[in-house]
Each structure stands twice: as structure tokens, then as C-alpha cells.
MIDOSE-1310 file (N, C-alpha, C; in nm, 2 decimals, decimal comma, always signed):
residues 254
xxxx	+2,15/-2,40/-0,50/+2,16/-2,32/-0,38/+2,03/-2,33/-0,30; +2,03/-2,35/-0,17/+1,92/-2,36/-0,09/+1,90/-2,23/-0,01; +1,78/-2,16/-0,03/+1,75/-2,04/+0,04/+1,75/-2,05/+0,19; +1,82/-1,96/+0,25/+1,83/-1,96/+0,40/+1,92/-2,05/+0,46
xxxx	+1,98/-2,14/+0,38/+2,08/-2,24/+0,43/+2,21/-2,17/+0,46; +2,27/-2,20/+0,57/+2,41/-2,16/+0,60/+2,51/-2,27/+0,58; +2,60/-2,26/+0,49/+2,71/-2,36/+0,48/+2,82/-2,32/+0,56; +2,86/-2,40/+0,66/+2,96/-2,38/+0,75/+3,09/-2,45/+0,71
xxxx	+3,19/-2,38/+0,68/+3,32/-2,43/+0,62/+3,41/-2,46/+0,73; +3,46/-2,59/+0,74/+3,55/-2,63/+0,85/+3,66/-2,72/+0,80; +3,77/-2,67/+0,77/+3,89/-2,76/+0,74/+3,94/-2,82/+0,87; +4,00/-2,93/+0,86/+4,06/-2,99/+0,98/+4,19/-3,06/+0,95
xxxx	+4,28/-3,06/+1,04/+4,41/-3,13/+1,03/+4,46/-3,15/+1,17; +4,46/-3,27/+1,22/+4,51/-3,31/+1,35/+4,47/-3,22/+1,47; +4,33/-3,19/+1,47/+4,28/-3,11/+1,58/+4,18/-3,20/+1,66; +4,20/-3,33/+1,66/+4,11/-3,42/+1,73/+4,07/-3,38/+1,87
xxxx	+4,16/-3,33/+1,94/+4,13/-3,29/+2,08/+4,03/-3,18/+2,10; +4,01/-3,10/+1,99/+3,92/-2,99/+1,99/+3,80/-3,01/+1,90; +3,81/-3,10/+1,81/+3,71/-3,11/+1,70/+3,57/-3,14/+1,75; +3,55/-3,23/+1,85/+3,41/-3,26/+1,89/+3,35/-3,14/+1,95
xxxx	+3,42/-3,06/+2,02/+3,36/-2,94/+2,08/+3,33/-2,83/+1,98; +3,41/-2,82/+1,87/+3,38/-2,73/+1,76/+3,25/-2,78/+1,69; +3,24/-2,90/+1,66/+3,12/-2,96/+1,59/+3,00/-2,94/+1,68; +3,01/-2,96/+1,81/+2,90/-2,95/+1,89/+2,85/-2,81/+1,90
xxxx	+2,94/-2,71/+1,89/+2,90/-2,57/+1,90/+2,82/-2,53/+1,77; +2,83/-2,60/+1,66/+2,75/-2,58/+1,54/+2,61/-2,65/+1,57; +2,62/-2,77/+1,61/+2,49/-2,85/+1,64/+2,40/-2,77/+1,74; +2,46/-2,70/+1,83/+2,39/-2,63/+1,94/+2,33/-2,49/+1,89
xxxx	+2,35/-2,46/+1,76/+2,30/-2,33/+1,72/+2,15/-2,32/+1,72; +2,10/-2,21/+1,76/+1,95/-2,19/+1,77/+1,89/-2,17/+1,63; +1,98/-2,13/+1,53/+1,94/-2,13/+1,39/+1,98/-2,27/+1,34; +1,88/-2,34/+1,29/+1,90/-2,49/+1,26/+1,91/-2,52/+1,11
xxxx	+1,90/-2,42/+1,03/+1,91/-2,45/+0,88/+2,05/-2,42/+0,84; +2,13/-2,52/+0,86/+2,27/-2,52/+0,83/+2,32/-2,65/+0,78; +2,44/-2,65/+0,71/+2,51/-2,77/+0,68/+2,66/-2,75/+0,72; +2,72/-2,85/+0,78/+2,86/-2,84/+0,82/+2,94/-2,92/+0,73
xxxx	+3,03/-2,85/+0,66/+3,11/-2,92/+0,56/+3,25/-2,93/+0,61; +3,29/-3,05/+0,65/+3,43/-3,07/+0,71/+3,51/-3,14/+0,60; +3,63/-3,08/+0,57/+3,72/-3,14/+0,48/+3,85/-3,16/+0,56; +3,88/-3,29/+0,58/+4,00/-3,33/+0,66/+4,12/-3,34/+0,56
xxxx	+4,23/-3,29/+0,60/+4,35/-3,28/+0,52/+4,45/-3,39/+0,57; +4,41/-3,51/+0,56/+4,49/-3,63/+0,60/+4,54/-3,63/+0,74; +4,45/-3,61/+0,83/+4,49/-3,61/+0,97/+4,54/-3,75/+1,01; +4,64/-3,75/+1,11/+4,69/-3,88/+1,16/+4,65/-3,91/+1,30
xxxx	+4,55/-3,83/+1,35/+4,50/-3,85/+1,49/+4,37/-3,92/+1,48; +4,28/-3,90/+1,58/+4,15/-3,97/+1,59/+4,04/-3,90/+1,52; +4,06/-3,81/+1,43/+3,96/-3,73/+1,36/+3,84/-3,82/+1,31; +3,87/-3,92/+1,24/+3,77/-4,01/+1,18/+3,68/-4,06/+1,29
xxxx	+3,74/-4,11/+1,39/+3,66/-4,17/+1,50/+3,57/-4,07/+1,57; +3,62/-3,95/+1,58/+3,54/-3,84/+1,65/+3,42/-3,80/+1,56; +3,44/-3,78/+1,43/+3,33/-3,75/+1,35/+3,23/-3,86/+1,34; +3,27/-3,98/+1,35/+3,18/-4,09/+1,34/+3,08/-4,10/+1,46
xxxx	+3,11/-4,03/+1,57/+3,03/-4,02/+1,68/+2,90/-3,93/+1,66; +2,91/-3,85/+1,56/+2,80/-3,75/+1,54/+2,71/-3,81/+1,43; +2,58/-3,82/+1,46/+2,48/-3,88/+1,37/+2,38/-3,77/+1,33; +2,43/-3,68/+1,25/+2,35/-3,56/+1,21/+2,36/-3,55/+1,06
xxxx	+2,25/-3,56/+0,99/+2,25/-3,56/+0,84/+2,30/-3,42/+0,79; +2,31/-3,32/+0,87/+2,35/-3,19/+0,82/+2,51/-3,18/+0,82; +2,57/-3,28/+0,87/+2,72/-3,29/+0,87/+2,77/-3,36/+0,75; +2,85/-3,30/+0,67/+2,91/-3,37/+0,55/+3,06/-3,37/+0,56
xxxx	+3,11/-3,49/+0,55/+3,25/-3,51/+0,58/+3,33/-3,56/+0,46; +3,44/-3,49/+0,42/+3,52/-3,53/+0,31/+3,67/-3,54/+0,35; +3,74/-3,63/+0,29/+3,88/-3,65/+0,32/+3,96/-3,63/+0,20; +4,07/-3,55/+0,21/+4,16/-3,53/+0,10/+4,24/-3,66/+0,08
xxxx	+4,28/-3,69/-0,05/+4,36/-3,80/-0,08/+4,50/-3,78/-0,03; +4,55/-3,66/-0,03/+4,68/-3,63/+0,02/+4,68/-3,49/+0,09; +4,78/-3,47/+0,17/+4,79/-3,35/+0,25/+4,81/-3,23/+0,15; +4,72/-3,14/+0,15/+4,72/-3,03/+0,05/+4,73/-2,89/+0,11
xxxx	+4,71/-2,88/+0,24/+4,71/-2,75/+0,31/+4,57/-2,69/+0,33; +4,56/-2,59/+0,42/+4,43/-2,54/+0,46/+4,37/-2,46/+0,34; +4,44/-2,40/+0,26/+4,39/-2,32/+0,15/+4,31/-2,41/+0,06; +4,36/-2,52/+0,01/+4,29/-2,61/-0,08/+4,18/-2,69/-0,01
xxxx	+4,20/-2,71/+0,12/+4,09/-2,78/+0,20/+3,97/-2,68/+0,20; +3,99/-2,56/+0,23/+3,88/-2,46/+0,23/+3,82/-2,45/+0,09; +3,90/-2,45/-0,01/+3,85/-2,44/-0,15/+3,76/-2,56/-0,18; +3,80/-2,68/-0,14/+3,71/-2,79/-0,16/+3,58/-2,78/-0,09
xxxx	+3,59/-2,74/+0,04/+3,47/-2,72/+0,11/+3,37/-2,62/+0,05; +3,43/-2,51/+0,00/+3,35/-2,41/-0,07/+3,28/-2,46/-0,19; +3,35/-2,55/-0,26/+3,30/-2,61/-0,39/+3,18/-2,70/-0,35; +3,18/-2,76/-0,23/+3,07/-2,85/-0,19/+2,95/-2,78/-0,13
xxxx	+2,96/-2,65/-0,10/+2,86/-2,58/-0,03/+2,73/-2,56/-0,11; +2,62/-2,57/-0,05/+2,49/-2,56/-0,11/+2,41/-2,44/-0,06; +2,46/-2,37/+0,04/+2,39/-2,27/+0,11/+2,39/-2,13/+0,04; +2,29/-2,05/+0,08/+2,28/-1,91/+0,04/+2,38/-1,83/+0,11
xxxx	+2,42/-1,88/+0,23/+2,51/-1,80/+0,32/+2,63/-1,89/+0,34; +2,75/-1,83/+0,35/+2,87/-1,90/+0,39/+2,93/-1,85/+0,52; +2,96/-1,94/+0,61/+3,02/-1,90/+0,74/+3,14/-1,99/+0,76; +3,23/-1,95/+0,84/+3,35/-2,03/+0,86/+3,38/-2,06/+1,01
xxxx	+3,42/-2,18/+1,04/+3,46/-2,21/+1,18/+3,57/-2,31/+1,17; +3,69/-2,28/+1,22/+3,80/-2,37/+1,22/+3,77/-2,48/+1,33; +3,84/-2,59/+1,31/+3,81/-2,71/+1,39/+3,86/-2,70/+1,53; +3,92/-2,59/+1,57/+3,96/-2,57/+1,71/+3,90/-2,45/+1,78
xxxx	+3,80/-2,39/+1,70/+3,73/-2,27/+1,76/+3,59/-2,30/+1,79; +3,52/-2,21/+1,85/+3,38/-2,23/+1,90/+3,29/-2,12/+1,87; +3,16/-2,15/+1,85/+3,06/-2,05/+1,84/+2,97/-2,05/+1,96; +2,92/-1,93/+2,00/+2,81/-1,93/+2,10/+2,68/-1,97/+2,03
xxxx	+2,59/-2,03/+2,11/+2,47/-2,09/+2,05/+2,38/-2,00/+1,96; +2,38/-1,87/+1,99/+2,30/-1,78/+1,91/+2,37/-1,71/+1,80; +2,49/-1,75/+1,77/+2,58/-1,68/+1,67/+2,51/-1,67/+1,54; +2,47/-1,78/+1,48/+2,41/-1,78/+1,34/+2,27/-1,70/+1,34
xxxx	+2,19/-1,73/+1,44/+2,06/-1,67/+1,44/+2,07/-1,51/+1,45; +2,16/-1,46/+1,54/+2,17/-1,32/+1,56/+2,24/-1,26/+1,43; +2,33/-1,33/+1,37/+2,40/-1,27/+1,26/+2,31/-1,26/+1,13; +2,23/-1,37/+1,11/+2,14/-1,37/+1,00/+2,03/-1,26/+1,02
xxxx	+1,98/-1,25/+1,14/+1,88/-1,14/+1,17/+1,94/-1,01/+1,14; +2,06/-0,99/+1,19/+2,13/-0,86/+1,17/+2,14/-0,82/+1,03; +2,18/-0,92/+0,94/+2,20/-0,89/+0,80/+2,07/-0,87/+0,73; +1,97/-0,95/+0,76/+1,84/-0,94/+0,69/+1,77/-0,81/+0,73
xxxx	+1,77/-0,77/+0,85/+1,71/-0,65/+0,89/+1,77/-0,53/+0,84; +1,90/-0,53/+0,81/+1,97/-0,42/+0,76/+2,00/-0,42/+0,61; +1,97/-0,54/+0,55/+2,00/-0,55/+0,40/+2,15/-0,57/+0,38; +2,23/-0,63/+0,47/+2,37/-0,65/+0,45/+2,39/-0,79/+0,39
xxxx	+2,50/-0,80/+0,32/+2,54/-0,92/+0,25/+2,67/-0,98/+0,30; +2,73/-0,90/+0,40/+2,87/-0,94/+0,44/+2,88/-0,88/+0,58; +2,91/-0,97/+0,68/+2,92/-0,91/+0,82/+3,02/-1,00/+0,90; +3,05/-0,94/+1,02/+3,13/-1,01/+1,12/+3,09/-0,97/+1,26
xxxx	+3,14/-1,04/+1,36/+3,10/-1,01/+1,49/+3,23/-1,00/+1,58; +3,21/-0,96/+1,70/+3,31/-0,97/+1,80/+3,34/-1,11/+1,84; +3,46/-1,14/+1,90/+3,49/-1,27/+1,96/+3,58/-1,25/+2,07; +3,59/-1,36/+2,15/+3,69/-1,36/+2,26/+3,80/-1,46/+2,24
xxxx	+3,91/-1,44/+2,31/+4,02/-1,53/+2,30/+4,02/-1,63/+2,42; +4,05/-1,76/+2,39/+4,06/-1,86/+2,49/+4,19/-1,93/+2,47; +4,24/-2,00/+2,58/+4,37/-2,07/+2,57/+4,34/-2,21/+2,51; +4,45/-2,29/+2,51/+4,44/-2,42/+2,45/+4,34/-2,51/+2,53
xxxx	+4,33/-2,48/+2,66/+4,24/-2,56/+2,74/+4,09/-2,51/+2,74; +4,07/-2,40/+2,66/+3,93/-2,35/+2,66/+3,90/-2,24/+2,76; +4,00/-2,20/+2,84/+3,98/-2,10/+2,94/+3,98/-1,96/+2,88; +3,89/-1,88/+2,93/+3,88/-1,74/+2,88/+4,01/-1,66/+2,92
xxxx	+4,06/-1,58/+2,82/+4,18/-1,50/+2,85/+4,15/-1,36/+2,89; +4,02/-1,33/+2,89/+3,97/-1,19/+2,93/+4,00/-1,09/+2,82; +4,00/-1,14/+2,69/+4,03/-1,04/+2,58/+3,92/-1,06/+2,48; +3,84/-0,95/+2,46/+3,74/-0,95/+2,35/+3,79/-0,86/+2,24
xxxx	+3,78/-0,91/+2,12/+3,83/-0,85/+2,00/+3,71/-0,79/+1,91; +3,71/-0,67/+1,88/+3,61/-0,60/+1,80/+3,68/-0,55/+1,68; +3,62/-0,45/+1,62/+3,68/-0,39/+1,50/+3,59/-0,27/+1,45; +3,63/-0,21/+1,33/+3,55/-0,10/+1,28/+3,41/-0,14/+1,25
xxxx	+3,32/-0,04/+1,26/+3,18/-0,06/+1,24/+3,15/-0,10/+1,09; +3,23/-0,04/+1,00/+3,22/-0,07/+0,86/+3,36/-0,09/+0,81; +3,39/-0,20/+0,74/+3,52/-0,22/+0,68/+3,50/-0,22/+0,53; +3,56/-0,11/+0,47/+3,56/-0,10/+0,32/+3,70/-0,15/+0,27
xxxx	+3,71/-0,14/+0,14/+3,83/-0,20/+0,07/+3,96/-0,14/+0,13; +3,96/-0,01/+0,15/+4,09/+0,05/+0,20/+4,12/+0,00/+0,34; +4,02/-0,03/+0,42/+4,05/-0,08/+0,56/+4,10/-0,22/+0,55; +4,05/-0,31/+0,46/+4,09/-0,45/+0,46/+4,23/-0,46/+0,41
xxxx	+4,28/-0,36/+0,33/+4,42/-0,37/+0,28/+4,51/-0,31/+0,39; +4,46/-0,23/+0,48/+4,54/-0,19/+0,59/+4,57/-0,30/+0,69; +4,46/-0,37/+0,72/+4,47/-0,49/+0,82/+4,35/-0,57/+0,81; +4,37/-0,70/+0,84/+4,26/-0,79/+0,84/+4,18/-0,79/+0,98
xxxx	+4,09/-0,70/+0,99/+4,02/-0,68/+1,11/+3,91/-0,78/+1,14; +3,88/-0,86/+1,04/+3,76/-0,95/+1,04/+3,81/-1,09/+1,10; +3,75/-1,13/+1,21/+3,78/-1,26/+1,27/+3,72/-1,37/+1,18; +3,80/-1,46/+1,13/+3,75/-1,56/+1,03/+3,64/-1,64/+1,09
xxxx	+3,64/-1,67/+1,21/+3,53/-1,75/+1,27/+3,40/-1,68/+1,29; +3,40/-1,55/+1,26/+3,28/-1,47/+1,28/+3,22/-1,42/+1,15; +3,29/-1,43/+1,04/+3,24/-1,37/+0,91/+3,13/-1,46/+0,85; +3,04/-1,39/+0,77/+2,94/-1,45/+0,70/+2,91/-1,37/+0,57
xxxx	+2,89/-1,43/+0,46/+2,86/-1,36/+0,34/+2,75/-1,43/+0,26; +2,69/-1,36/+0,17/+2,58/-1,41/+0,08/+2,64/-1,46/-0,05; +2,61/-1,58/-0,08/+2,67/-1,64/-0,21/+2,61/-1,58/-0,33; +2,49/-1,54/-0,33/+2,43/-1,48/-0,45/+2,49/-1,35/-0,48
xxxx	+2,54/-1,28/-0,38/+2,61/-1,15/-0,41/+2,76/-1,16/-0,45; +2,83/-1,26/-0,39/+2,97/-1,28/-0,41/+3,01/-1,39/-0,50; +2,92/-1,49/-0,52/+2,96/-1,60/-0,60/+3,06/-1,70/-0,54; +3,12/-1,79/-0,62/+3,21/-1,88/-0,57/+3,35/-1,82/-0,54
xxxx	+3,40/-1,84/-0,43/+3,53/-1,79/-0,39/+3,63/-1,90/-0,38; +3,74/-1,89/-0,45/+3,85/-1,98/-0,45/+3,98/-1,90/-0,44; +4,08/-1,96/-0,37/+4,21/-1,89/-0,34/+4,32/-1,97/-0,39; +4,44/-1,90/-0,41/+4,56/-1,97/-0,44/+4,62/-2,04/-0,32
xxxx	+4,70/-2,14/-0,35/+4,75/-2,23/-0,24/+4,87/-2,16/-0,17; +4,85/-2,10/-0,06/+4,95/-2,05/+0,03/+4,93/-2,11/+0,16; +5,04/-2,13/+0,24/+5,04/-2,21/+0,36/+4,98/-2,13/+0,48; +4,99/-1,99/+0,47/+4,94/-1,91/+0,58/+4,86/-1,79/+0,53
xxxx	+4,78/-1,74/+0,61/+4,69/-1,62/+0,57/+4,59/-1,65/+0,47; +4,56/-1,78/+0,45/+4,46/-1,81/+0,34/+4,32/-1,77/+0,38; +4,29/-1,75/+0,51/+4,16/-1,69/+0,55/+4,16/-1,54/+0,51; +4,27/-1,47/+0,52/+4,28/-1,33/+0,48/+4,26/-1,32/+0,33
xxxx	+4,32/-1,42/+0,26/+4,30/-1,43/+0,11/+4,16/-1,44/+0,07; +4,08/-1,51/+0,14/+3,94/-1,52/+0,11/+3,87/-1,39/+0,12; +3,90/-1,31/+0,22/+3,84/-1,18/+0,23/+3,89/-1,08/+0,12; +4,01/-1,09/+0,08/+4,06/-1,01/-0,03/+3,98/-1,04/-0,15
xxxx	+3,95/-1,17/-0,17/+3,87/-1,21/-0,29/+3,73/-1,15/-0,28; +3,67/-1,14/-0,17/+3,54/-1,09/-0,15/+3,54/-0,94/-0,18; +3,65/-0,87/-0,15/+3,66/-0,73/-0,17/+3,69/-0,69/-0,32; +3,70/-0,79/-0,40/+3,71/-0,77/-0,55/+3,58/-0,72/-0,60
xxxx	+3,47/-0,75/-0,53/+3,34/-0,71/-0,57/+3,33/-0,56/-0,55; +3,28/-0,48/-0,65/+3,27/-0,34/-0,63/+3,18/-0,30/-0,52; +3,23/-0,21/-0,44/+3,15/-0,16/-0,33/+3,13/-0,25/-0,21; +3,21/-0,36/-0,20/+3,19/-0,45/-0,09/+3,22/-0,39/+0,04
xxxx	+3,14/-0,41/+0,14/+3,16/-0,36/+0,27/+3,12/-0,47/+0,37; +3,19/-0,48/+0,48/+3,16/-0,57/+0,59/+3,12/-0,49/+0,71; +3,01/-0,54/+0,77/+2,95/-0,46/+0,88/+2,96/-0,54/+1,01; +2,99/-0,47/+1,12/+3,01/-0,53/+1,25/+2,88/-0,55/+1,33
xxxx	+2,85/-0,67/+1,37/+2,75/-0,69/+1,47/+2,82/-0,69/+1,60; +2,79/-0,58/+1,68/+2,87/-0,55/+1,80/+2,83/-0,63/+1,92; +2,86/-0,76/+1,91/+2,83/-0,86/+2,01/+2,93/-0,97/+2,00; +2,98/-1,02/+2,12/+3,08/-1,13/+2,13/+3,00/-1,26/+2,11
xxxx	+3,02/-1,33/+2,00/+2,95/-1,45/+1,96/+3,03/-1,57/+1,93; +3,16/-1,56/+1,96/+3,25/-1,67/+1,92/+3,38/-1,68/+2,01; +3,45/-1,79/+2,01/+3,57/-1,81/+2,09/+3,68/-1,86/+2,00; +3,79/-1,78/+2,00/+3,91/-1,81/+1,92/+4,01/-1,87/+2,01
xxxx	+4,06/-1,99/+1,97/+4,15/-2,06/+2,06/+4,30/-2,02/+2,02; +4,37/-1,97/+2,11/+4,51/-1,94/+2,09/+4,60/-2,06/+2,11; +4,66/-2,11/+2,01/+4,75/-2,23/+2,02/+4,89/-2,19/+1,99; +4,98/-2,27/+2,04/+5,13/-2,24/+2,02/+5,17/-2,25/+1,88
xxxx	+5,09/-2,34/+1,80/+5,13/-2,36/+1,66/+5,06/-2,26/+1,57; +4,98/-2,17/+1,62/+4,91/-2,07/+1,54/+5,00/-1,96/+1,48; +4,96/-1,90/+1,38/+5,04/-1,79/+1,31/+5,06/-1,67/+1,41; +4,97/-1,66/+1,51/+4,99/-1,55/+1,61/+5,12/-1,57/+1,69
xxxx	+5,17/-1,69/+1,69/+5,30/-1,72/+1,76/+5,42/-1,72/+1,67; +5,40/-1,69/+1,55/+5,52/-1,69/+1,45/+5,61/-1,57/+1,49; +5,73/-1,58/+1,45/+5,83/-1,47/+1,46/+5,79/-1,36/+1,37; +5,84/-1,24/+1,40/+5,81/-1,12/+1,31/+5,86/-1,15/+1,17
xxxx	+5,97/-1,21/+1,15/+6,02/-1,24/+1,02/+5,92/-1,33/+0,94; +5,87/-1,43/+1,01/+5,78/-1,53/+0,94/+5,65/-1,45/+0,91; +5,60/-1,37/+1,00/+5,48/-1,29/+0,97/+5,50/-1,20/+0,85; +5,61/-1,14/+0,84/+5,64/-1,05/+0,73/+5,64/-1,13/+0,60
xxxx	+5,70/-1,24/+0,60/+5,71/-1,33/+0,48/+5,57/-1,38/+0,44; +5,49/-1,42/+0,54/+5,36/-1,48/+0,50/+5,27/-1,37/+0,45; +5,28/-1,25/+0,50/+5,19/-1,13/+0,45/+5,24/-1,09/+0,31; +5,37/-1,09/+0,29/+5,42/-1,06/+0,16/+5,37/-1,16/+0,06
xxxx	+5,37/-1,29/+0,09/+5,33/-1,39/+0,00/+5,18/-1,38/-0,03; +5,10/-1,34/+0,07/+4,96/-1,32/+0,05/+4,93/-1,21/-0,05; +5,00/-1,10/-0,04/+4,97/-0,99/-0,14/+5,03/-1,02/-0,27; +5,15/-1,08/-0,27/+5,22/-1,10/-0,40/+5,16/-1,22/-0,48
xxxx	+5,13/-1,33/-0,41/+5,09/-1,45/-0,48/+4,94/-1,45/-0,49; +4,87/-1,44/-0,38/+4,72/-1,45/-0,38/+4,65/-1,33/-0,44; +4,70/-1,22/-0,41/+4,64/-1,09/-0,46/+4,70/-1,04/-0,58; +4,80/-1,10/-0,63/+4,87/-1,07/-0,76/+4,92/-0,92/-0,77
xxxx	+4,96/-0,88/-0,65/+5,02/-0,74/-0,65/+5,16/-0,74/-0,70; +5,21/-0,62/-0,74/+5,35/-0,61/-0,78/+5,44/-0,62/-0,66; +5,57/-0,64/-0,68/+5,66/-0,66/-0,57/+5,66/-0,53/-0,48; +5,65/-0,42/-0,55/+5,65/-0,29/-0,47/+5,52/-0,28/-0,39
xxxx	+5,40/-0,30/-0,45/+5,28/-0,29/-0,37/+5,27/-0,39/-0,26; +5,31/-0,51/-0,29/+5,31/-0,62/-0,19/+5,39/-0,58/-0,07; +5,51/-0,52/-0,09/+5,59/-0,48/+0,01/+5,53/-0,36/+0,10; +5,46/-0,27/+0,03/+5,40/-0,16/+0,10/+5,28/-0,21/+0,18
xxxx	+5,20/-0,30/+0,13/+5,08/-0,35/+0,20/+5,13/-0,43/+0,32; +5,24/-0,50/+0,31/+5,30/-0,58/+0,42/+5,34/-0,49/+0,53; +5,41/-0,39/+0,50/+5,46/-0,29/+0,60/+5,34/-0,22/+0,67; +5,24/-0,19/+0,59/+5,12/-0,12/+0,65/+5,05/-0,22/+0,74
xxxx	+5,04/-0,35/+0,70/+4,98/-0,45/+0,79/+5,05/-0,46/+0,92; +5,18/-0,46/+0,93/+5,25/-0,46/+1,05/+5,21/-0,34/+1,14; +5,21/-0,22/+1,08/+5,18/-0,10/+1,16/+5,04/-0,10/+1,21; +4,94/-0,13/+1,12/+4,80/-0,13/+1,17/+4,77/-0,25/+1,26
xxxx	+4,85/-0,35/+1,25/+4,83/-0,46/+1,35/+4,86/-0,42/+1,49; +4,96/-0,34/+1,51/+4,99/-0,28/+1,64/+4,87/-0,19/+1,69; +4,82/-0,11/+1,60/+4,71/-0,02/+1,63/+4,59/-0,09/+1,67; +4,57/-0,20/+1,59/+4,45/-0,28/+1,62/+4,44/-0,34/+1,76
xxxx	+4,55/-0,38/+1,81/+4,56/-0,44/+1,95/+4,53/-0,33/+2,05; +4,57/-0,21/+2,02/+4,55/-0,10/+2,11/+4,40/-0,05/+2,11; +4,35/-0,04/+1,99/+4,22/+0,02/+1,97/+4,10/-0,08/+1,98; +4,12/-0,21/+1,94/+4,01/-0,30/+1,92/+4,02/-0,42/+2,01
xx	+4,11/-0,43/+2,10/+4,11/-0,54/+2,19/+4,10/-0,49/+2,33; +4,01/-0,55/+2,41/+3,98/-0,49/+2,54/+3,97/-0,61/+2,64
């Protein structure tokens, strides 16, 4: 483990039209002690050619031998990480240039080991949708089981405090599964840096465009398979997620 190093976890699969911009947003960070770990899950587009355009020793590129899904791609990237800190950026999302610097300072100054920030939504073409997403100032275990308030592209945690995180292979909500693993640590809390520092791209293929039935199914699988809850509790958590998801849009999106 390298002190002060941020390992940026980026799975990719057929996101070539967005990938260069995502990588560049990491390169443009004012905090320069980072490594970008890209694990490609057998893309059939121009991903290889795009990554070859970047000549930066901090970028580490791995390809899966077969298509395994985002969960296992993230697991592999986490296994390769050498940093004291772990951050996540999907290959179609973006960071503002001061994202890492401000978040590291926020955590070091306050003694936090787990944090997240606000972010804004953009469309497939990168145009702002005028929606900024925030969340609770402190997210404890009871809040994370109510709803996943933490934007995946904004979270960061300290490896020395949480250790290696690996999740079971589910097709959706695997980012939520990572956070549930972090909350297995006694007393885990995630703190909000109240500043918009990232851009989340809304795509037609994303889970946010799934039907209600598909969302219910994917949440149930999350709690039942990844979190090893009973059928009864998995059902309760799923229903609560749907309810608090509606409240989240009312309270934390502006």
C-alpha cells in the first residue's frame, strides 16, 4: 500500500464514446498522486484504441478473458489497487478537476475515512440537466439500508480502515453492494462534502431507466444474494428502498 495514493477504480464495457473524456477528467485532477485502474470486460468497440492514446504511467489497463459483468470487473480492479484510498469513476462519468484534492483535504482535516460529495446529472451528450444531487450530512448503517444515498462516482474510503472489499456477482446494484460491504465495519459512517464535484451521465441503458418491476427484482437480489439477508428481510429492505427512493428525489435533488 502506498501512503497518500488514490486508486481510481474504473470498469469499462462498450463505453468508447465516453471513455476518453472520463480518463481525461482523472488526468486533469489537481491532486496528482493517483493510479487509474481500468478493467475492460471484453468490449467490442474501440476501447483498446482509445486507451492506447493515453501515455501516462499512472494508468493501468487490464482486460478480462471473458465477459464477466461489472461486479467481477470491479472486484478485479480492487484486487490490483495499491493505494491508501479507493475512489470510483465509471467509464461514462466525469470528475471536476479539484474533486480528489478537495475530498482528501476534507477527510484529513476532519479525521474521516469514508466520504462522498454532491454531483450533477448530465445527458448522453454531456449537457447539464440542471439537477444537483446531494444527501444526508452523515450516513450511518440504518440510512444506507433505507436507500443508497451515496453517488458511486463521488465516494472515497480508506483501505487501512476497511480492508479489501469484494462482492458477489450480481448484474445490477453492484456499486450499492460495495457500500453495504463497507458498512459491515462497526460504526462505519459516510460524511458529505457539500460541494458538487462530479457529473453523472444519464443513459437510456442505465438502471435508472429500468421498469419498476426490474428495479424491485434487482434490489431484492442485492439484499438476498449479496447481503445474505433472509427472504423476509430482503423483501422488507426492497420495499423500503422504493419508498425512500421517492423521498430522496423530493428532498435531495434540486
